[in-house]
C-alpha positions in Angstrom: -29.6 21.1 4.1 -26.7 19.3 2.5 -26.2 15.7 3.5 -22.8 14.7 4.7 -21.7 11.4 3.2 -19.3 9.6 5.6 -15.9 8.5 4.2 -16.0 4.9 3.2 -14.4 2.5 5.7 -12.2 1.1 3.0 -10.8 4.5 2.3 -10.1 5.1 6.0 -8.3 1.8 6.3 -6.2 2.4 3.2 -5.3 5.9 4.5 -4.2 4.4 7.8 -2.2 1.7 6.1 -0.4 4.3 4.1 0.5 6.2 7.3 2.3 3.1 8.5 3.8 2.3 5.1 5.0 5.8 4.4 6.7 6.0 7.8 8.3 2.6 7.3 9.7 3.4 3.8 11.0 6.8 5.0 12.9 5.1 7.9 14.3 2.5 5.5 15.6 5.4 3.3 17.0 7.4 6.2 18.6 4.5 8.1 19.7 2.1 5.4 19.6 4.2 2.2 16.9 2.1 0.7 14.4 3.2 -1.9 11.7 0.5 -1.7 8.2 0.8 -3.2 5.0 0.1 -1.3 4.6 -3.1 -3.4 8.2 -4.2 -2.4 7.4 -3.4 1.2 4.3 -5.7 1.0 6.3 -8.5 -0.5 9.0 -8.2 2.1 6.4 -8.4 4.9 5.3 -11.8 3.5 8.9 -13.1 3.3 9.9 -15.9 5.7 13.4 -15.7 7.2 14.0 -19.3 6.0 12.9 -18.3 2.5 9.7 -18.3 0.5 8.8 -19.6 -2.9 7.8 -17.0 -5.4 4.6 -18.9 -6.2 3.6 -18.8 -2.5 4.4 -15.0 -2.3 2.2 -14.4 -5.4 -0.7 -16.4 -3.9 -0.4 -14.6 -0.5 -0.2 -11.2 -2.1 -2.9 -11.9 -4.7 -0.7 -11.0 -7.7 0.9 -12.9 -10.6 4.2 -14.8 -10.4 5.6 -12.3 -12.9 4.7 -9.4 -10.6 6.5 -11.1 -7.7 9.5 -11.9 -9.9 9.8 -8.2 -10.8 9.5 -7.2 -7.1 12.1 -9.8 -6.1 14.5 -8.5 -8.8 14.2 -5.0 -7.4 14.9 -6.2 -3.9 17.8 -8.2 -5.1 19.3 -5.1 -6.8 19.2 -3.4 -3.4 20.9 -6.4 -1.7 17.8 -7.2 0.5 17.1 -10.7 -0.9 18.8 -13.5 -2.8 17.6 -16.7 -4.5 18.7 -20.0 -3.1 17.8 -23.6 -4.1 14.9 -25.0 -2.2 16.2 -28.0 -0.2 12.8 -29.8 -0.6 12.7 -29.3 -4.4 15.9 -28.7 -6.3 14.0 -27.3 -9.2 12.5 -24.5 -7.1 14.1 -21.4 -5.7 13.5 -19.7 -2.4 13.6 -15.9 -1.9 15.5 -15.4 1.3 16.5 -12.2 3.1 20.2 -11.3 3.1 22.0 -9.9 6.1 21.0 -6.4 4.9 17.5 -7.6 4.5 17.4 -8.9 8.0 18.7 -5.4 9.2 15.8 -3.9 7.2 13.4 -6.2 9.1 14.9 -4.9 12.4 14.4 -1.3 11.3 10.8 -2.2 10.4 10.1 -3.7 13.8 11.5 -0.6 15.5 9.4 1.7 13.3 6.2 -0.2 13.9 6.8 -0.1 17.7 7.4 3.6 17.5 4.3 4.1 15.4 2.2 2.1 17.8 3.5 4.2 20.7 2.6 7.4 18.8 -0.8 6.0 18.1 -1.4 5.2 21.8 -0.4 8.8 22.6 -2.8 10.1 19.9 -5.9 8.0 20.6 -5.2 6.3 23.9 -4.1 2.8 25.0 -7.6 1.5 25.3 -8.6 2.5 21.8 -5.4 1.0 20.3 -6.2 -2.3 22.2 -9.8 -2.1 20.8 -8.5 -1.4 17.3 -6.1 -4.4 17.6 -9.0 -6.6 18.7 -11.3 -5.5 15.9 -8.7 -5.9 13.2 -7.7 -9.4 14.6 -11.3 -10.6 14.4 -12.2 -12.9 11.5 -14.5 -10.9 9.3 -15.4 -13.7 7.0 
C-alpha cells in the first residue's frame, strides 16, 4: 500500500496567495493597462499613502535596499509611484503613490472584495471567517 504524503502547508498557503496575486495582476492589466510583477505587487501593498522610505520597505519585505530600488524604478516607469523629499529628513526620499497608483489601489480593493465573495461562495461564509481568524492569530 502506497503512503499518501500530504501537501506541505507552506505549499498550500503559497498556492492560495498566488490565486489572489494572479487575479490582482490580471485585473490591473485589464483595467489599467499595467504589467506589474508579483514582487512589485508586494512592494505596492506595503506602500503607505503618505509615502514610505525605501529602507522601511526593504525591511518590511525582507529584501535589500537595492532590490527595493529596482522595484520602485519599475513602478515609477509605469507612473504608479514617485519619489518626494521626506519632510522629516531632507536627505531622505519617500516613495509615494501617484494618482494612477491610488487608482491601482482602488482596483486592488475591488478585486480583493470580489475574490473574498467568490471564496465565500466556494467554501462558505463560516469557513472564510474561520480562515480569517486563523490567519490573524499570532503564530509566534
